[in-house]
C-alpha positions as CSV (number, residue, x, y, z in Angstrom):
1,X,115.5,106.3,-28.6
2,X,117.0,108.7,-31.3
3,X,115.6,111.7,-31.7
4,X,115.6,111.5,-35.0
5,X,114.0,108.1,-35.1
6,X,111.1,109.4,-32.6
7,X,110.8,112.3,-35.6
8,X,110.4,109.4,-38.5
9,X,108.5,106.9,-36.7
10,X,105.8,109.1,-34.7
11,X,106.1,112.5,-36.7
12,X,106.8,111.8,-40.5
13,X,106.9,114.6,-43.1
14,X,106.1,117.4,-40.6
15,X,108.8,120.6,-41.1
16,X,108.9,123.1,-38.5
17,X,109.4,120.9,-35.7
18,X,112.4,120.0,-33.6
19,X,112.1,116.9,-31.1
20,X,114.1,117.4,-28.2
21,X,113.6,114.4,-25.8
22,X,111.4,111.3,-25.4
23,X,110.5,110.1,-21.7
24,X,108.9,107.2,-20.8
25,X,106.9,107.7,-17.7
26,X,104.2,105.1,-16.3
27,X,101.8,103.9,-19.2
28,X,102.5,107.0,-21.4
29,X,105.4,108.4,-23.7
30,X,106.1,111.6,-22.9
31,X,107.9,113.8,-26.1
32,X,109.3,117.3,-25.7
33,X,109.6,119.3,-28.8
34,X,109.4,123.0,-30.1
35,X,108.4,124.5,-33.4
36,X,111.6,125.9,-35.3
37,X,110.0,127.4,-38.4
38,X,111.5,130.7,-39.3
39,X,108.4,132.6,-39.2
40,X,104.5,132.3,-39.4
41,X,101.4,133.4,-41.1
42,X,98.6,135.4,-39.9
43,X,95.4,133.7,-39.5
44,X,93.6,136.6,-40.5
45,X,95.6,138.9,-43.4
46,X,98.0,135.8,-44.3
47,X,101.1,138.0,-43.9
48,X,104.2,136.0,-43.2
49,X,105.7,137.9,-39.6
50,X,109.2,136.8,-38.3
51,X,108.5,139.5,-34.9
52,X,108.3,137.0,-32.0
53,X,106.3,138.4,-29.0
54,X,106.8,136.0,-26.5
55,X,106.3,131.8,-26.1
56,X,104.5,129.3,-24.0
57,X,104.1,125.4,-23.8
58,X,101.1,123.3,-24.9
59,X,100.5,120.0,-24.4
60,X,99.0,117.9,-27.0
61,X,97.5,114.1,-26.8
62,X,98.7,112.1,-29.7
63,X,97.6,108.5,-31.0
64,X,98.8,105.9,-28.7
65,X,101.9,104.0,-29.6
66,X,102.3,100.5,-28.4
67,X,99.3,100.3,-26.1
68,X,100.9,103.7,-24.4
69,X,99.0,106.8,-24.5
70,X,101.5,109.8,-26.3
71,X,101.5,113.2,-24.8
72,X,103.5,115.7,-26.7
73,X,104.7,119.0,-24.9
74,X,105.3,121.2,-27.6
75,X,106.8,124.8,-26.9
76,X,105.0,127.3,-29.6
77,X,105.9,131.0,-30.4
78,X,103.2,134.2,-30.8
79,X,104.3,136.6,-33.2
80,X,103.4,140.2,-33.8
81,X,101.3,140.9,-37.0
82,X,103.2,143.5,-39.3
83,X,100.1,144.4,-41.3
84,X,98.8,148.2,-39.9
85,X,95.3,147.4,-40.8
86,X,94.8,143.8,-40.0
87,X,92.6,143.5,-36.6
88,X,95.0,141.1,-34.9
89,X,97.6,142.1,-33.1
90,X,99.4,138.9,-32.0
91,X,98.9,135.5,-33.2
92,X,100.2,131.4,-32.2
93,X,102.0,129.7,-34.6
94,X,100.6,126.6,-35.5
95,X,102.9,123.1,-36.8
96,X,101.0,121.6,-40.0
97,X,100.1,118.3,-39.7
98,X,100.2,118.3,-35.5
99,X,98.3,121.4,-34.1
100,X,95.3,123.4,-35.1
101,X,93.5,126.7,-33.2
102,X,92.4,125.5,-29.4
103,X,93.1,121.9,-30.4
104,X,94.5,119.8,-27.1
105,X,94.8,117.0,-29.4
106,X,97.2,116.4,-32.6
107,X,95.6,116.4,-35.9
108,X,96.1,113.2,-36.6
109,X,94.3,111.8,-33.8
110,X,91.8,114.3,-34.3
111,X,91.2,112.8,-37.8
112,X,90.9,109.4,-36.2
113,X,88.3,110.4,-33.8
114,X,86.3,112.2,-36.6
115,X,86.2,109.0,-38.4
116,X,85.1,106.7,-35.6
117,X,82.7,109.3,-34.7
118,X,81.1,109.2,-38.0
119,X,81.2,105.5,-38.2
120,X,79.5,104.7,-34.6
121,X,78.5,107.4,-33.7
122,X,78.5,108.3,-29.4
123,X,78.6,105.4,-27.4
124,X,80.0,102.7,-29.7
125,X,82.6,105.3,-30.9
126,X,83.7,106.1,-27.4
127,X,83.8,102.5,-26.6
128,X,86.2,102.0,-29.7
129,X,88.2,104.9,-29.1
130,X,89.0,103.8,-25.2
131,X,90.0,100.2,-26.6
132,X,92.6,102.2,-29.0
133,X,93.7,104.0,-25.7
134,X,92.5,107.2,-27.1
135,X,89.8,107.9,-24.3
136,X,87.1,110.4,-25.1
137,X,83.5,110.7,-24.3
138,X,80.7,110.3,-26.4
139,X,79.2,113.8,-26.3
140,X,83.1,115.0,-28.0
141,X,82.6,112.6,-30.7
142,X,79.0,114.0,-31.2
143,X,80.5,117.7,-31.3
144,X,83.0,116.6,-33.3
145,X,80.8,115.1,-36.4
146,X,78.5,118.3,-35.7
147,X,81.5,120.9,-36.5
148,X,82.5,119.1,-39.7
149,X,82.2,121.1,-43.0
150,X,79.6,119.7,-45.5
151,X,81.2,117.9,-48.3
152,X,81.7,119.7,-51.7
153,X,79.2,118.6,-53.9
154,X,77.9,119.6,-57.3
155,X,74.7,119.8,-58.7
156,X,73.4,116.8,-59.8
157,X,72.0,115.6,-63.4
158,X,70.1,113.0,-62.1
159,X,68.4,114.0,-58.8
160,X,66.8,111.1,-56.6
161,X,64.2,112.1,-53.9
162,X,62.8,110.2,-51.3
163,X,61.5,110.7,-47.8
164,X,62.6,109.2,-44.3
165,X,61.0,108.6,-41.0
166,X,62.7,111.0,-38.3
167,X,59.9,109.9,-35.9
168,X,57.8,107.2,-37.8
169,X,54.3,108.3,-38.0
170,X,54.9,111.7,-37.1
171,X,58.0,113.5,-38.4
172,X,59.8,112.7,-42.0
173,X,62.5,114.2,-43.7
174,X,63.7,114.2,-47.6
175,X,67.2,112.8,-48.7
176,X,68.6,113.9,-51.7
177,X,70.7,111.8,-53.7
178,X,72.8,111.7,-56.8
179,X,71.2,108.5,-58.8
180,X,74.8,108.6,-61.3
181,X,77.1,108.5,-58.4
182,X,74.6,107.1,-55.6
183,X,76.0,109.5,-53.1
184,X,73.7,111.7,-50.7
185,X,73.5,115.7,-52.2
186,X,71.6,116.9,-49.3
187,X,69.2,116.5,-46.4
188,X,65.9,118.3,-46.0
189,X,64.0,118.8,-42.5
190,X,60.4,117.8,-44.2
191,X,58.9,116.5,-47.1
192,X,57.0,119.5,-47.8
193,X,56.7,121.0,-51.6
194,X,57.5,124.6,-50.7
195,X,61.1,123.2,-49.3
196,X,62.1,121.3,-52.2
197,X,61.4,123.8,-54.5
198,X,63.8,126.5,-52.8
199,X,66.5,123.8,-52.8
200,X,65.7,123.2,-56.9
201,X,65.8,127.0,-57.1
202,X,68.8,127.5,-55.5
203,X,70.3,124.6,-57.3
204,X,69.9,125.0,-60.7
205,X,70.8,122.6,-63.5
206,X,68.9,119.3,-62.7
207,X,67.5,117.4,-65.6
208,X,66.1,114.6,-64.3
209,X,64.1,113.7,-61.1
210,X,63.6,110.6,-59.9
211,X,60.8,110.4,-57.7
212,X,58.1,108.2,-55.9
213,X,54.5,109.2,-56.5
214,X,54.0,111.5,-53.6
215,X,51.8,115.3,-54.7
216,X,54.2,116.7,-52.7
217,X,57.6,116.1,-54.6
218,X,55.7,116.3,-57.8
219,X,54.5,119.8,-57.1
220,X,57.8,120.7,-55.6
221,X,59.7,119.3,-58.6
222,X,57.2,121.3,-61.0
223,X,57.4,124.6,-59.1
224,X,61.4,124.4,-58.3
225,X,62.9,122.9,-61.9
226,X,59.9,123.1,-64.6
227,X,62.4,122.0,-67.6
228,X,63.5,118.7,-65.6
229,X,62.1,115.1,-66.3
230,X,59.8,113.7,-63.6
231,X,60.4,109.8,-63.4
232,X,57.9,108.1,-61.3
233,X,59.2,104.9,-59.6
234,X,58.4,101.7,-61.1
235,X,58.7,99.7,-57.8
236,X,56.2,102.4,-56.7
237,X,53.7,101.5,-59.7
238,X,54.2,98.1,-59.3
239,X,53.4,97.9,-55.5
240,X,50.4,100.4,-56.0
241,X,49.0,97.7,-58.9
242,X,49.2,94.7,-56.3
243,X,47.4,96.7,-53.7
244,X,44.7,97.2,-56.3
245,X,44.9,93.3,-57.5
246,X,44.7,92.3,-53.6
247,X,41.6,94.3,-53.0
248,X,40.2,92.7,-56.2
249,X,40.9,89.3,-55.0
250,X,39.5,90.0,-51.9
251,X,36.1,91.0,-53.4
252,X,36.1,87.5,-55.3
253,X,37.5,85.5,-52.6
254,X,34.3,83.3,-53.0
255,X,35.7,81.6,-55.9
256,X,38.9,80.5,-54.1
257,X,37.5,77.4,-52.5
258,X,37.3,74.5,-55.0
259,X,33.4,73.5,-55.1
260,X,32.3,70.4,-53.5
261,X,31.9,67.3,-55.1
262,X,28.7,65.3,-54.2
263,X,29.6,61.8,-53.7
264,X,27.3,58.6,-54.8
265,X,25.6,56.3,-52.0
266,X,27.8,53.9,-53.4
267,X,31.3,55.9,-53.4
268,X,30.5,56.8,-49.8
269,X,29.7,53.4,-48.9
270,X,33.0,52.2,-49.7
271,X,35.0,55.2,-48.4
272,X,33.2,54.3,-45.3
273,X,34.3,50.9,-45.3
274,X,38.0,52.1,-46.1
275,X,37.8,54.3,-43.1
276,X,36.7,51.8,-40.7
277,X,39.3,49.3,-42.0
278,X,42.1,51.9,-41.6
279,X,41.1,52.6,-38.1
280,X,41.2,49.0,-37.3
281,X,44.8,48.4,-39.0
282,X,46.4,51.3,-37.3
283,X,45.0,50.3,-33.8
284,X,46.0,46.6,-34.6
285,X,49.6,47.4,-35.8
286,X,50.4,50.4,-33.9
287,X,51.0,49.6,-29.9
288,X,47.4,48.3,-28.7
289,X,47.9,49.6,-25.6
290,X,50.6,51.1,-23.2
291,X,50.1,47.9,-21.1
292,X,50.8,45.9,-24.0
293,X,54.3,47.4,-25.0
294,X,55.1,47.1,-21.1
295,X,54.8,43.3,-21.6
296,X,56.7,43.0,-24.9
297,X,59.7,44.7,-23.0
298,X,59.4,42.8,-19.6
299,X,58.7,39.1,-21.7
300,X,62.5,39.9,-23.7
301,X,64.0,41.1,-20.7
302,X,62.8,37.7,-18.6
303,X,64.1,35.9,-22.0
304,X,67.4,37.6,-22.0
305,X,68.3,37.0,-18.5
306,X,66.9,33.1,-18.9
307,X,69.4,32.8,-21.9
308,X,72.2,33.8,-19.9
309,X,71.6,31.2,-17.3
310,X,70.2,33.0,-14.4
311,X,67.6,31.6,-12.3
312,X,64.1,32.9,-12.0
313,X,64.7,34.1,-8.4
314,X,67.7,36.2,-9.5
315,X,65.7,37.4,-12.3
316,X,62.8,38.3,-10.2
317,X,65.2,40.3,-8.1
318,X,66.7,42.1,-10.5
319,X,63.7,43.2,-12.6
320,X,61.8,43.8,-9.3
321,X,59.1,41.6,-10.6
322,X,57.2,39.2,-8.1
323,X,58.3,35.4,-8.8
324,X,55.2,34.0,-10.2
325,X,55.3,37.0,-12.9
326,X,58.5,36.0,-13.9
327,X,57.3,32.2,-14.0
328,X,54.3,33.3,-16.1
329,X,56.5,35.2,-18.6
330,X,59.0,32.6,-19.0
331,X,56.7,29.9,-19.8
332,X,55.4,32.0,-22.4
333,X,56.4,31.8,-26.1
334,X,55.8,34.9,-27.3
335,X,54.6,38.1,-25.5
336,X,51.3,37.9,-27.7
337,X,50.4,35.2,-25.6
338,X,50.0,36.9,-22.7
339,X,48.4,40.0,-24.1
340,X,46.0,37.7,-26.4
341,X,42.1,39.1,-25.5
342,X,43.3,41.7,-23.5
343,X,43.2,45.7,-24.0
344,X,42.2,44.7,-27.3
345,X,38.9,45.0,-29.1
346,X,36.7,45.6,-26.3
347,X,33.4,47.6,-26.8
348,X,33.8,51.0,-26.5
349,X,31.3,53.8,-25.7
350,X,32.1,55.8,-29.2
351,X,31.1,52.3,-31.5
352,X,27.3,53.5,-31.8
353,X,29.0,56.9,-33.5
354,X,31.3,55.6,-35.5
355,X,29.0,55.6,-38.4
356,X,28.3,59.4,-38.1
357,X,31.8,60.3,-37.9
358,X,33.1,58.6,-40.6
359,X,30.2,59.9,-42.6
360,X,31.2,63.5,-41.4
361,X,34.7,63.0,-42.0
362,X,33.5,62.1,-45.7
363,X,31.8,65.2,-45.7
364,X,35.2,67.5,-45.2
365,X,35.1,67.7,-41.3
366,X,38.2,66.9,-39.9
367,X,38.2,68.7,-37.0
368,X,38.0,66.4,-33.5
369,X,36.7,68.7,-31.4
370,X,33.9,70.3,-33.7
371,X,32.7,66.4,-34.5
372,X,33.0,65.6,-30.2
373,X,30.6,68.8,-29.7
374,X,28.1,67.5,-32.7
375,X,28.1,63.7,-30.9
376,X,28.1,65.1,-27.5
377,X,24.7,66.9,-28.5
378,X,23.4,63.6,-29.6
379,X,24.2,61.7,-26.1
380,X,28.2,60.9,-26.5
381,X,28.9,60.8,-22.6
382,X,33.0,60.1,-23.1
383,X,35.2,63.2,-23.3
384,X,37.0,64.9,-26.8
385,X,40.2,62.7,-26.2
386,X,38.6,59.6,-27.1
387,X,37.6,61.1,-30.4
388,X,40.9,62.5,-31.1
389,X,42.4,59.0,-30.3
390,X,39.8,57.3,-32.6
391,X,40.6,59.7,-35.6
392,X,44.4,59.7,-35.4
393,X,45.3,56.5,-37.5
394,X,42.3,57.5,-39.9
395,X,44.0,61.0,-40.0
396,X,48.0,59.3,-40.8
397,X,46.6,56.7,-42.9
398,X,44.6,57.9,-45.4
399,X,43.3,61.0,-46.6
400,X,39.7,61.0,-47.8
401,X,38.8,61.5,-51.4
402,X,35.9,63.7,-50.7
403,X,38.0,65.9,-47.8
404,X,37.9,69.7,-48.7
405,X,40.8,71.1,-49.1
406,X,42.3,74.5,-47.3
407,X,41.2,77.3,-50.1
408,X,44.4,79.3,-51.1
409,X,44.5,83.0,-48.9
410,X,43.5,86.1,-50.6
411,X,47.7,86.8,-50.4
412,X,48.6,83.9,-52.2
413,X,46.3,84.4,-55.2
414,X,47.5,87.9,-55.5
415,X,51.1,86.8,-55.4
416,X,50.6,84.1,-58.1
417,X,48.9,86.8,-60.2
418,X,51.5,89.4,-59.9
419,X,54.8,87.2,-59.9
420,X,56.2,85.6,-63.0
421,X,55.0,82.5,-64.3
422,X,58.2,80.9,-64.5
423,X,58.7,81.2,-60.9
424,X,55.7,79.4,-59.9
425,X,55.5,75.9,-58.9
426,X,53.4,73.7,-60.8
427,X,50.7,72.7,-58.0
428,X,50.5,76.8,-58.1
429,X,50.2,77.0,-61.6
430,X,47.4,74.6,-61.6
431,X,45.7,75.9,-58.9
432,X,45.6,79.6,-60.1
433,X,44.3,78.5,-63.4
434,X,41.8,76.7,-62.0
435,X,40.8,80.1,-59.6
436,X,40.9,81.8,-62.9
437,X,38.8,79.5,-64.9
438,X,36.3,79.9,-62.1
439,X,36.3,83.5,-62.1
440,X,36.1,85.3,-65.1
441,X,37.0,88.6,-63.7
442,X,40.1,87.5,-61.8
443,X,41.4,86.1,-65.3
444,X,40.8,89.7,-66.8
445,X,43.0,91.3,-64.0
446,X,45.5,88.7,-64.4
447,X,45.6,89.4,-68.4
448,X,46.2,93.5,-67.3
449,X,48.5,92.7,-65.1
450,X,50.5,90.4,-67.4
451,X,50.4,93.5,-69.6
452,X,51.7,95.7,-67.3
453,X,54.7,94.0,-66.2
454,X,55.7,93.4,-70.0
455,X,55.5,97.2,-70.5
456,X,57.1,97.6,-67.5
457,X,59.7,95.2,-68.7
458,X,60.2,96.4,-72.2
459,X,60.1,99.8,-71.4
460,X,57.3,100.1,-73.5
461,X,55.9,103.3,-72.0
462,X,54.2,104.4,-74.9
463,X,51.7,101.7,-74.7
464,X,50.6,102.9,-71.4
465,X,47.7,105.1,-72.9
466,X,46.2,102.4,-74.7
467,X,46.7,100.4,-71.3
468,X,44.9,103.1,-69.3
469,X,41.9,102.9,-72.0
470,X,41.4,99.3,-71.8
471,X,41.1,98.9,-68.0
472,X,39.5,101.8,-67.5
473,X,36.5,100.5,-69.6
474,X,36.3,96.9,-67.5
475,X,34.3,96.6,-64.6
476,X,36.8,96.4,-61.9
477,X,36.6,99.5,-59.8
478,X,40.1,98.6,-57.9
479,X,41.7,98.7,-61.5
480,X,39.9,101.6,-62.5
481,X,41.0,103.5,-59.1
482,X,44.7,102.8,-60.2
483,X,43.9,104.2,-63.7
484,X,42.6,107.2,-62.4
485,X,45.8,107.7,-60.2
486,X,48.1,107.3,-63.0
487,X,46.2,109.9,-65.3
488,X,46.8,112.3,-62.6
489,X,50.8,111.6,-63.4
490,X,50.5,110.8,-66.5
491,X,54.0,112.2,-67.7
492,X,55.8,111.2,-64.8
493,X,54.5,107.4,-65.1
494,X,55.5,107.3,-69.0
495,X,58.8,108.5,-68.3
496,X,59.3,106.1,-65.6
497,X,58.0,103.1,-67.8
498,X,60.7,104.0,-70.8
499,X,63.5,106.1,-69.1
500,X,66.3,103.7,-67.5
501,X,66.3,105.6,-64.3
502,X,64.6,104.4,-60.9
503,X,64.8,105.3,-57.4
504,X,66.4,101.9,-56.6
505,X,69.4,104.1,-55.4
506,X,67.4,106.3,-53.2
507,X,65.5,103.5,-51.7
508,X,69.0,102.1,-50.7
509,X,70.1,105.7,-48.6
510,X,66.9,105.1,-47.0
511,X,67.8,101.9,-45.6
512,X,71.2,103.0,-44.7
513,X,69.5,105.9,-42.7
514,X,67.6,103.2,-40.9
515,X,70.7,101.7,-39.8
516,X,72.5,105.1,-39.0
517,X,69.3,106.0,-36.6
518,X,69.5,102.4,-34.9
519,X,73.5,102.9,-34.1
520,X,72.2,106.2,-32.4
521,X,69.1,104.5,-30.8
522,X,66.6,106.5,-32.6
523,X,67.4,110.0,-30.8
524,X,69.5,111.9,-33.3
525,X,68.6,115.4,-34.3
526,X,68.2,116.7,-37.9
527,X,71.5,118.0,-37.7
528,X,73.9,115.1,-36.2
529,X,72.0,112.7,-38.8
530,X,72.3,115.3,-41.8
531,X,76.1,115.0,-41.1
532,X,76.3,111.5,-40.6
533,X,74.1,110.7,-43.9
534,X,76.3,113.2,-45.8
535,X,79.8,112.4,-44.5
536,X,79.8,108.9,-43.1
537,X,81.2,106.1,-45.7
């Protein structure tokens, strides 16, 4: 291979490098080259020096080519610094784009490993590097991340602030982002007001601060940037309101169940008769017994073989039946002739207790175990299986009109009240309408929730004071507690319901931090996690 081709393919756009030879030894490509620049600049004073002191050979690892490791044996020179006052006497020349001080890898490979480390961290990054024929340890990749400089960022006009867990429930940090560009600006090691205040003092120029309703962030923003407008996040406002609604629904949960209807004697008798007929129909139409099913199968098999011309002896041998049994099946035209009067309509030990079971079913008790315990105390000698089998055709064939349905849960009702009415199904709309009609307190809660939702949607923060006054006048302690919390942070909440800014971008970064932590098995220190948050794309 020509040296010119090697320079063009492996080292394009590199000045001051002369490739002398290329060898293919085993599984690696060895490139012999030397630096050929006229002089070199001192790394301390920057003065150009032409005085060569000595020379030596450096060995660099470069990115793999064709699945082969590339090793560059580079001859470099040591120069004397010509500046009298410079503290450095000699220095080694560097080839721009290929070498850096104390590096045993090329600049290209070093940059690739830094990108791998930022994207995948230690273990996964080491596995990918090995697959790319650039073997490196996970510890080296983490050192590459820590050695990276912080990105150059300007002070954002709109700052987003939120906390994230370093160790959930124990240690938390703070993420700061530029809401307009949605890029991280800095990471603070805690969520204290003093830490945020110092950062804001060191970075003047913040005009708007989007935050949650934590008192520490409110105080830190007030002290560090008193002129900035604080915006409370709308999602947290709605979440706090939903928590209050949930507590209110819990307190009135007795109204969630529909009131029981008292059936008349005529209706009850008709329902019992319908249940009895359903039970009988289910018993006759379904399999009367497993022996009857077996009889039908054998009858069909015997007659199929008879139609094919087989003798009764051959059929008995083929089916493994006695000859008398085959003869009896052959004489019967239908399987019902063999099973009539057998395994059907026999007296049952449950018969004396069936009227009671029908009455309890009509009252809404449909649990077989509960009914079994009740009749057992009255003298029923059988097992729960008998009761369960008797109720099965009734359960599948008829849903009694008087059967009490399961009431909706507190969580369901809270969701119906706090969701947009258009997102509810017709059944859910009917249920919540009946519940609100039975409970005036919940009806008032739903009305206030609807008003607050319209205020959030229309950015009508100027109506907030009126809404707070109306809610405070009610006898709903859960919503009144929500009002007290809003009044303690009234300006930020009003701005949150008026301005278009929110903490949505910050929440997205918090979710991304969780992913980065999982990549590092949750064991990343603050310094390493901070580098990945700021630099990883």
